[in-house]
LUMLUM-504724 format. One record per residue: residue in one letter; x, y, z of N, C-alpha, C in turn. Coordinates in steps of 0.001 Angstrom, whole numbers, plus 500000, padded with zeros to 6 digits. Example, Ala and Ser with C-alpha at 12.3 -4.5 7.8 and 13.67 -1.06 7.14 Angstrom:
REM LUMLUM-504724
a513190494310507800512300495500507800513200496700507800
s512850497750507080513670498940507140512900500030507870
***
This chain:
REM LUMLUM-504724
m549005296920174463548626297352175810549241296437176864
e549206295115176621549753294165177580551256294362177739
l551962294604176611553406294830176676553705296110177452
a552892297131177256553107298388177971552956298195179469
l551968297405179863551780297135181287552980296375181858
m553508295429181091554690294697181543555897295631181661
d556026296548180715557110297530180782557008298352182058
n555815298831182362555611299634183568555882298823184823
l555438297573184828555668296726185988557158296515186218
w557907296250185144559344296027185281560046297271185813
v559679298437185328560338299660185776559958299992187216
v558735299693187625558350299894189025559152298967189931
v559302297697189530560131296767190299561567297272190372
s562083297766189270563443298309189244563563299533190138
t562517300340190177562510301512191050562681301092192508
v561956300052192911562066299548194278563472299015194545
l564036298300193581565391297765193740566411298886193916
v566285299939193117567233301057193220567053301781194551
f565810301980194965565588302639196252566157301810197397
f566050300494197293566581299621198339568109299703198415
m568747300200197371570193300407197411570594301359198528
l569693302254198923570007303158200036570243302368201316
g569528301248201473569795300369202605571197299790202529
g571640299471201320573004298998201135574020300055201501
f573738301300201132574648302390201480574712302613202992
i573578302453203679573576302584205139574516301561205761
l574366300306205370575210299244205919576673299428205527
l576901299802204282578268299994203797578965301119204546
e578302302271204649578936303429205283579061303236206789
a578026302681207412578093302457208853579169301427209193
g579231300347208438580231299325208699581643299787208435
s581804300733207509583135301219207133583638302331208042
t582798302802208958583188303869209871583067303370211315
r583224304262212258583291303839213656581917303756214312
m581826302922215322580567302626215984579876303887216501
k580651304859216937580074306057217551579307306936216569
n579398306614215271578695307400214256577645306597213496
a577408305349213894576545304452213124575094304932213063
g574546305341214199573165305813214210572996307066213374
h573958307965213460573934309190212658573912308863211172
i574768307937210746574845307572209330573514307005208841
a572921306129209624571641305539209239570549306604209148
g570472307459210166569423308469210194569552309512209114
k570772310007208883570935311073207882570647310547206479
t570887309257206238570579308698204919569076308724204661
i568295308436205708566840308429205556566289309830205351
f566704310781206208566068312098206082566577312861204860
t567814312627204430568272313292203199567601312680201970
a567208311397202055566419310814200966565061311514200884
g564506311852202040563259312611202048563425313987201443
i564488314686201821564751316018201261564966315925199755
g565813314954199332566087314807197909564834314510197108
s563927313718197656562679313394196959561834314637196733
l561715315463197765560892316668197656561492317677196679
v562813317834196728563459318778195810563365318270194379
f563535316965194178563419316410192828562016316631192282
w561004316415193129559624316661192711559400318128192361
a559934319029193188559681320461192990560401321016191761
v561705320759191651562473321394190567563418320444189834
g563887319374190494564916318539189897564503317919188579
y563338317290188551562879316649187321562709317675186209
g562188318829186548561997319875185546563303320373184969
f564309320528185812565618320962185321566250319912184403
i565920318636184632566490317571183791565703317405182496
y564402317193182611563608316771181457562609317821180954
g562557318962181600561652319997181120562127320621179815
e561206321238179100561569321945177880562426323153178251
g563530323305177565564439324396177890565460324590176801
n566723324422177152567792324596176179568849323511176395
a569998323668175770571046322648175847571678322566177228
i571446323572178056572078323632179375571152323180180488
i569876323534180408568977323265181530567532323178181044
g566722322338181682565295322291181422564576323372182213
l563449323840181701562786324991182319561268324817182429
s560820323584182586559379323352182756559178322084183586
n557909321702183777557545320506184550557976320580186013
f557935321760186590558229321897188008557009321484188825
f557247321085190084556196320578190964555357319542190213
y556031318484189844555512317486188908554194316895189387
g553229316763188463551942316202188840551187315579187685
d551910315023186713551273314446185531550798313018185837
f549471312840185908548922311514186198548278310886184960
s548450311508183808547849310996182584548606309770182086
y547932308951181285548588307797180671547824307405179415
s548543307311178306547920307025177013547744305539176769
g548353304703177602548283303269177381549455302727176593
e550374303603176192551556303187175449552814303631176187
g553831302766176177555094303112176824554946303205178333
l555864303935178947555813304125180392554855305252180749
s554163305083181859553354306188182354554293307276182865
p553900308549182792554769309621183288555187309426184742
a554260308946185579554581308760186996555611307655187190
t555527306581186402556498305491186507557887305985186148
d557975306705185041559274307248184623559820308218185656
f558943309065186188559362310052187187559952309366188418
m559297308347188912559773307668190119561124306991189886
f561285306368188727562551305709188418563692306730188378
q563438307865187741564467308895187649564801309488189023
m563823309590189882564058310117191221565053309269191994
m564955307951191851565846307061192596567309307295192238
f567587307607190984568958307864190562569501309129191225
a568649310134191352569060311364192026569391311093193490
l568612310233194138568857309922195550570156309142195730
v570455308240194815571705307487194901572898308422194742
s572839309338193786573941310267193584574154311141194814
l573068311583195433573159312377196653573813311583197774
t573446310325197902574030309478198950575527309286198734
i575944309138197484577370309028197170578096310304197579
a577519311445197272578144312729197615578395312836199115
f577477312312199913577619312423201369578711311513201927
g579266310646201094580409309870201552581575310747201951
g581692311914201331582761312850201662582533313623202949
f581339313495203536580998314184204783581242313302206002
a581483312019205783581393311017206840582242311323208067
e581619311219209229582226311289210565582679312679210981
r582335313731210247582828315043210654581963316244210282
a580864316045209583580043317180209157578841317382210081
k578460318647210250577271318986211024576017318478210320
l575008318163211108573741317721210549573139318803209655
s573267320058210052572721321160209263573377321246207893
a574647320851207803575340320861206510574718319843205564
y574338318682206102573668317676205281572356318217204727
v571594318898205579570282319400205173570411320389204020
i571261321380204201571384322437203185571999321899201904
f573037321071202031573679320563200823572760319611200067
a571941318850200776570996317951200108570061318743199198
i569614319891199673568727320738198871569453321273197647
l570642321823197847571358322475196756571913321474195741
f572403320333196208572886319305195285571738318793194418
s570584318563195041569437318008194325568817318997193351
a569100320281193545568527321306192674569518321843191641
l570785321982192017571729322719191176572857321891190576
i573124320719191109574273319941190623573815318726189826
y573186317781190474572776316567189764571869316857188565
p570823317682188686569931317886187533570625318467186306
v571618319304186512572300319918185367573073318872184575
v573866318058185277574620317003184588573666316009183930
a572604315621184631571632314679184072570974315251182821
h570682316553182828570091317174181636571070317157180473
w572327317466180741573325317487179673573405316159178933
i573293315047179664573514313734179051572212313000178741
w571239313055179641570011312279179474568786313116179099
g568809314392179380567601315194179218567530316019177946
g568325315662176942568313316421175696569313317551175658
g570280317541176584571288318589176634572406318398175630
w573404319229175742574432319310174700575303318061174612
l575582317403175712576393316194175655575610315031175050
g574339314936175363573504313921174742573390314121173251
e573230315363172838573167315672171412574475315332170718
d575562315394171461576886315078170916577124313578170817
g576208312780171390576320311329171313576930310677172533
s576939311371173671577509310800174891576750309538175296
q577499308473175593576905307195175980577092306972177483
d575976306911178185576002306604179616574708305869179922
f574720304550179732573489303767179744572726303923181049
a573419303813182191572710303888183471573381304805184491
g574438305534184107574886306583185009576268306539185608
s577268305943184971578622306012185524579058307458185718
t578679308321184771578988309746184896577872310492185604
v576653310345185097575532311146185607575341310941187105
v575360309702187557575088309399188962576376309312189779
h577290308452189348578443308114190187579531309177190171
l579949309610189008580996310635188960580498311948189556
t579263312315189278578708313550189839578721313509191359
g578257312416191933578278312288193388579684312278193945
a580599311601193260581976311500193738582695312836193702
m582444313640192680583109314947192602582601315880193689
a581323315767194035580807316535195170581433316040196460
a581621314717196578582281314153197757583722314642197864
l584413314750196721585784315260196723585831316688197241
a584898317517196782584838318895197269584623318918198781
a583764318026199275583478317981200716584699317568201518
t585429316557201044586608316113201794587667317202201863
i587756317999200819588744319094200807588336320197201778
v587052320577201737586580321667202595586576321237204063
l586134320013204337586029319545205720587366319170206335
k588318318767205486589657318341205934589583316971206622
p590728316310206816590739314943207352590196314839208776
r589766313639209115589303313355210466590460313439211469
i590144313702212711591149313765213773591875312421213859
g593187312471213829593984311268213977594269310507212707
k593772310984211563593978310259210323595422310389209827
y595987311596209917597346311814209420598239312380210517
n599479311949210513600462312411211487601218313627210951
k601947314305211849602689315497211451603741315203210391
d604263313990210391605281313631209405604674313214208063
g603354313322207954602684312992206705602226311555206586
s602605310711207531602184309315207479600699309190207818
s600130308085207385598696307875207534598401306796208560
n597349306994209334596877305978210279595585305361209743
e595482304069209856594241303417209445593178303612210517
i592030304126210103590878304234211001589869303201210509
a589939302032211101589158300904210597587672301068210895
g586853300563209987585432300504210232585116299505211328
h583929299612211913583643298813213098582986297477212792
n582555297241211520581816296006211272581925295595209801
q582860294676209504583024294219208130581836293409207636
v581114292776208534579927292021208132578861292974207598
f578652294093208298577732295121207798578164295596206415
t579468295848206268579976296340204997579730295333203878
a580005294065204145579801293024203138578324292888202785
l577459292934203794576022292853203532575561294064202731
g576115295229203042575789296422202284576160296275200818
v577340295711200554577769295484199169576827294516198468
l576417293466199169575500292500198563574155293140198239
v573633293963199146572379294672198883572523295584197671
l573638296299197597573883297166196449573988296356195159
w574660295226195232574821294361194062573451293923193531
v572571293493194422571220293098194012570470294294193430
g570563295434194118569871296621193641570349297081192283
w571600296783191970572189297222190701571505296587189489
f570857295444189677570118294865188558568939295768188177
g568329296414189184567315297410188874567932298653188270
f569091299027188778569796300216188318570134300105186827
n570752298990186448571204298812185061570135298210184160
a569628297028184535568630296369183689567331297164183643
g567019297891184715565837298741184702565939299886183718
s567171300260183379567389301366182435567105300984180994
t566685299726180763566162299352179444564764299931179251
f564110300301180365562768300888180373561699299965179786
g561954298673179759560934297767179261561454296353179131
v560574295486178670560912294067178566561001293594177124
a560825294487176170560857294110174762562178293440174414
d562093292338173686563258291568173224564096291026174379
a563586291124175599564282290607176787565714291123176883
f565948292351176411567299292920176451567774293123177881
l566823293240178794567181293432180201568027292269180725
g567811291065180188568608289922180602570059290055180185
f570293290595179000571654290824178518572359291862179378
v571655292926179713572224293972180565572544293414181948
a571655292582182486571897291965183791573121291055183747
l573291290324182661574458289455182520575750290259182549
n575805291326181774576998292174181775577274292743183161
t576215293104183870576359293649185220576985292635186162
q576488291409186113576990290357186991578452290021186686
l578787289908185429580150289550185045581150290618185480
a580792291868185292581709292956185661581910293026187164
a580835292835187924580947292872189384581842291744189884
g581620290552189352582452289428189753583911289642189401
a584169290156188212585543290411187780586206291470188649
g585447292495189035586002293544189889586399293025191250
a585551292177191839585853291608193156587105290734193098
v587195289893192081588339288986191945589627289773191707
a589581290753190808590780291536190499591280292284191729
a590359292905192473590763293678193654591371292780194725
m590758291603194934591290290712195952592697290234195592
f592889289832194339594187289280193953595279290342193897
i594945291576193508595988292610193483596375292982194911
a595398293032195821595726293310197225596571292185197804
w596227290971197490596952289798197962598386289800197442
a598528290145196161599853290145195538600750291247196087
v600177292414196340600974293567196761601245293558198262
t600232293200199054600367293302200516600592291961201204
g600357290875200486600476289559201105599226289107201820
k598184289950201838596924289617202492595756289890201540
a594792288982201544593586289182200731592624290072201516
d592856291368201450592137292342202266590644292341201952
v589815292200202968588364292116202771587775293434202268
p588043294589202904587475295837202379587844296110200926
t589074295793200548589478295992199160588677295104198220
t588456293856198610587646292937197797586234293469197624
l585658293965198714584299294508198661584232295730197746
n585227296600197871585264297774196996585509297380195548
g586196296274195321586395295787193962585091295379193305
a584215294728194072582899294368193532582113295614193146
l582128296614194035581434297864193722582064298562192526
a583393298488192428584076299106191297583643298469189984
g583518297136189976583043296472188775581642296916188397
l580785297102189397579417297560189147579388298985188608
v580168299863189213580221301251188739580773301305187320
a581827300525187062582474300560185754581532300131184636
i580711299119184882579845298599183821578568299412183665
t578285300304184600577024301036184575576852301858183297
a577905302473182816577801303282181597577699302427180350
s578257301224180388578421300438179166577617299148179136
c576812298887180166576129297593180270575223297298179084
g574730298322178410573868298121177251574560298338175927
f575886298509175957576622298819174726577694297798174374
v578064296919175314579233296059175100578875294576175187
e579779293735174675579617292294174747580099291774176105
p579660290570176485580041290037177801581536289946178043
w582327289578177037583774289491177267584327290861177643
a583790291908177015584240293266177332583805293663178740
a582619293197179173582162293478180540583141292916181560
v583677291725181278584670291125182177585922291987182230
v586396292431181075587597293281181026587349294588181768
i586188295192181537585858296465182187585836296291183702
g585250295199184182585219294932185619586594294664186185
l587409293888185478588767293604185940589588294876186088
v589532295728185094590278296992185159589755297851186308
g588441297879186487587871298636187594588363298145188942
g588452296821189110588949296255190368590394296602190635
l591212296606189597592615296995189749592740298483190052
m591936299279189365592012300731189541591627301157190950
v590605300507191514590136300954192818591207300731193884
f591985299659193765593049299379194730594098300490194712
y594575300847193543595616301873193446595064303276193690
s593809303501193318593203304813193554593055305092195044
m592663304076195818592538304232197266593874304643197885
k594941304020197428596272304359197942596699305759197507
l596340306134196290596711307459195775596039308569196564
f594744308437196832594043309472197592594573309555199020
d594894308414199598595438308417200956596798309108200985
k597621308837199984598934309473199906598803310978199722
a597740311409199045597492312837198838596829313485200050
k596638312706201118596029313180202369594587313646202166
i593907312957201303592475313190201111591751312061201834
d591104312415202936590499311425203825589120311035203312
d589022309831202808587797309327202180587373308050202903
p586610308175203995586334307021204865585702305827204179
i584821306066203203584142304933202559584613304737201125
f585698305403200747586324305230199428585387305584198280
a584530306579198493583602307012197453584341307591196249
l585451308275196511586190308916195421586778307880194474
s587263306782195028587861305737194206586806304880193518
v585835304401194291584825303499193745583948304202192718
h583442305378193060582475306054192200583115307099191284
g584243307655191706584884308693190918585866308148189902
t586992307632190384588015307101189485587441306030188558
v586724305098189126586175304003188319584992304486187480
g584275305499187960583212306082187145583751306672185853
v584924307282185936585578307806184733585908306661183777
w586530305606184311586881304462183474585637303860182822
g584574303708183581583366303123183028582824303914181854
t582853305227181971582365306081180887583272305984179664
l584577306016179886585521305959178767585488304609178066
s585133303548178787585171302213178197584243302069176997
n583180302857176954582314302829175777583070303232174517
g583977304190174671584755304639173522585697303584172992
l585873302505173758586731301400173326585924300187172883
f584861299845173626584206298549173461582789298592172898
a582180299752172702580799299806172219580685299147170844
v579707298252170685579529297547169413578530298312168539
p578689298248167216577804299022166327576325298709166517
e575985297431166713574575297048166831573893297692168024
l574666298047169037574082298618170251574352300115170374
s574945300695169354575249302131169399574910302798168072
t575776302655167089575582303314165799574245302949165164
d573912301657165170572715301190164473571415301663165109
i571457302057166372570233302548167021570305304052167274
g571320304689166725571417306144166820571845306677168163
w572563305862168957573058306330170261574578306343170211
g575134307400169657576575307532169556577156306619168490
q578461306386168591579185305599167609579808304364168254
a580269303463167405580967302278167898582307302677168500
g582834301805169370584104302082170013585304301819169128
l586466302203169625587719302087168891587982300655168425
f587710299672169263588007298280168935586988297659167994
y585953298409167638584936297912166706584836298797165469
g585937299431165123586002300192163880585473301602163947
g585155302084165143584590303418165264585608304530165350
g586893304167165368587930305186165498587906305826166874
f588402307039166923588499307740168205587317308681168460
t586350308669167569585237309623167691584495309481169015
q584004308268169305583229308074170525584084308243171766
l585348307825171699586235308012172843586394309491173153
g586501310308172123586594311753172328585348312324172971
v584181311844172528582914312293173118582855311903174595
q583296310695174913583264310216176294584223311019177178
i585388311355176647586347312171177404585749313538177704
l585126314144176693584488315448176888583395315361177945
s582630314294177910581538314104178868582063314038180290
v583134313263180489583731313118181813584296314437182315
v585051315123181463585711316361181878584687317439182214
a583724317642181318582733318698181530581878318422182761
s581384317203182881580513316863184007581274316887185323
g582484316328185314583283316276186539583663317656187034
i584109318516186129584494319869186525583284320635187050
y582166320534186354580972321257186808580569320817188214
a580473319507188416580023318995189721580985319411190826
f582288319328190577583265319677191612583243321175191911
v583287321994190892583376323443191095582139323974191814
v580962323573191353579730324074191980579619323574193411
a579942322290193641579891321756195003580889322464195907
f582077322723195397583105323386196202582674324802196583
i582120325535195627581648326899195906580529326877196945
i579574325975196751578462325867197696578974325568199099
l579877324615199223580388324218200534581229325304201184
k582002326026200405582800327124200961581902328248201461
v580851328552200712579904329582201146579180329118202405
m578742327872202408578099327321203600579032327393204802
d580291327031204607581268327030205683581433328431206273
k581421329419205408581586330814205850580333331307206573
v579182331092205961577924331617206490577519330910207785
m577772329615207857577332328813209003578353328776210135
g579450329488209980580484329449211002581163328096211082
g581246327444209930581856326126209854580823325039209635
i581142324080208757580223322966208512580726321688209185
r581848321794209906582392320644210606582088320758212095
v581810319634212712581548319629214147582834320003214892
t582698320360216162583866320707216954584711319458217223
e585934319690217681586825318573217984586227317672219063
e585634318288220070585024317507221147583872316666220620
e583043317253219767581895316532219212582351315377218317
e583409315612217558583923314549216693584477313391217512
i585117313708218627585703312666219462584628311805220131
i583568312440220638582530311650221294581621310948220282
g581620311437219047580829310812218002579578311590217662
l579160311501216416578010312271215951576680311720216435
d576656310451216841575417309910217410574972310751218609
l575903310985219522575577311734220730575543313236220483
s576543313749219765576656315202219631575579315809218739
e575137315058217725574149315613216791572727315127217052
h572590313995217729571257313401217884570864313130219330
g571821313185220237571509312962221633571203311517221981
g571502310618221070571296309197221299572498308428220785
y572377307114220748573508306309220341573016305131219519
g573688304856218408573283303756217541573341302401218227
y574218302288219238574349301057220026574170301427221497
p572929301706221926572701302232223278573139301289224388
e573208299989224097573619299061225153575078299236225542
n575826299952224717577237300185225024577466301436225871
i576393302167226174576512303315227067576244302839228494
p577137303093229414576926302652230797575617303197231362
h574840302343232010573585302753232625573891303531233898
p573083304567234216573325305349235419573463304481236687
a572649303424236773572736302543237937574095301864238018
e574646301515236858575943300882236835577023301862237265
n576856303139236844577822304165237272577819304358238772
n576591304369239352576489304545240807577122303375241539
k576905302159241007577483300990241641579005301052241573
a579503301499240380580967301600240236581542302637241186
g580764303738241388581240304788242275581265304358243715
a580281303478244057580224302969245424581410302062245707
***
């Protein structure tokens, strides 16, 4: 009984840590974009978290973990189980922890909307993503679906959370098209710098701290103190990602670019999320290093393809999310996979190509589903709503004023008295 209470306490603490990651996303996205949209970014993150919570309670959890079939769960809607047997996690504790992952994936998806989408588009897409996209992928891998039955390894969500959100973000960037002034007629790209690197760095640090709840919390308990091992792998990969990204940017451009370094840390975190409970620490370092290198080149690739990704969600969560999932097929050790009945060992530990094949299938199936469904939803929304992008005038003045009638930095708006004095 005492151990069960400790397990519940740890998962509740982890739930709070994961939820606090939304604060990191606010700072990261606001700092990476322009001042005129900062208030909008902060506000939409809060109210879409509210929408996502309600939809997850109503249908999301049921679609993931309800009794159903290999494709979708079909029970436990409008969740209200308050019973507890005294063993393991209470149903409410597990439910709350799972909800936080859905909210993080939704927040990642909205990275593709940044600085150009109508507020109404956020509202409708938050409902549909939380009901039709995230729960399906989560059921396939974590809820007893066909990929989980096949042995897919995703300890804390490189595919379920990060790749799913990133593929929805990719669909959004395609449907919404680039921001005004991002690309020239000759195809060249203009840098649209974020307004506050300190905010961005603080956001990354908040996310880094929250990730210990994200990964180590996915042990679902304190037995054998395995959560400490998972936390160690998380820290090593994040550090390796930051270092790799900084040095590759320095080597290629001659400057140790700060945004690239910050994205490298996040890349290391995303990369290790799938494998943090399956690999040894040396492998965590390698996984993080590769993630840091990948994010640098992925950012350049998307820009060259004229895909405008203001907060680099596609590279950090998408490209690196794929790598993180595949890394299990290379580095998973038998003691943490085969011996406990969660898939097979990786290629470098005598498992052959079996697990790598399962991981490839998981990435392809989940990525295609998330992108196709998100793209269809957004195209239908665009048609029915007369466009999901704000007008050119609204985009130029900023979404703070055009969508909310206020400003994230009100002291920067001239006071009427000052205007009269200037006119005099």
